[in-house]
N, C-alpha and C positions, 0 to 999 in steps of 0.2 A: 504494500500500500504506500501511496505517496500522499503528501498534504492535499493534493487536488482531488483525492478520492473521498470527498466530504460525506457522501451518502454511505459508503461502505464503512467509513470510520464511525459515523453516527450509529449505524446498526450494531457494530462491535461494542461501542460504548454503552448503548442501551441494554445490551445483553450482559455486559460485565458489571454495570452499575445500575440495576433496575430501580433502586430506591432513591436515586439522585435526581433532583430537579435541575435540568440543564441550565435554567436561568439563574440558579443560585451558586453555580460553580465559578471560582476565580479562573481567569484565563491562564494563570501560571500553573494551576492544578490541571486544567484541561490539557494543556500542552504536555505535561508530564504523563498524564494518563494515555494520551495518544502515542507518545514515544514508547510507552511500555506495552502497547498492544502487540500480540503475536502477529508477525507478518508485516509490521510497519518497518519500512526501510527507506527513510528519506533523511535529508540533512536537517537537523534541528534549527539551523540558522535560516532556513527557507520559510519558516513559519512567521506570520505576522498577525496583527489583530484582525485583519480582514478575513484571513483563513479561519482563525479561531471562531469568529462570528458566524461564518458559513457552516462550520461543523456544529456549533451550538444550535443554529436554526434547523439544520437537518436532523439533529438529535431530537429537538422539540417536535418536529414533524413525525418522527418515528413513534412518539408517544401517543399521537392522535389516532 
């Protein structure tokens, strides 16, 4: 997975952290959780606020 795979990342996060409200997570924690996902293989420095927001919104969509 790469940072641009926002939907796939969101699915993985929703499965790994079903009790978490994606709107209440800090971006620093979100970034750490993404980096720890099995199969994630991208440069940590390529991540920015825009990507984290996209992951957060995709995760929120997964909950609906």
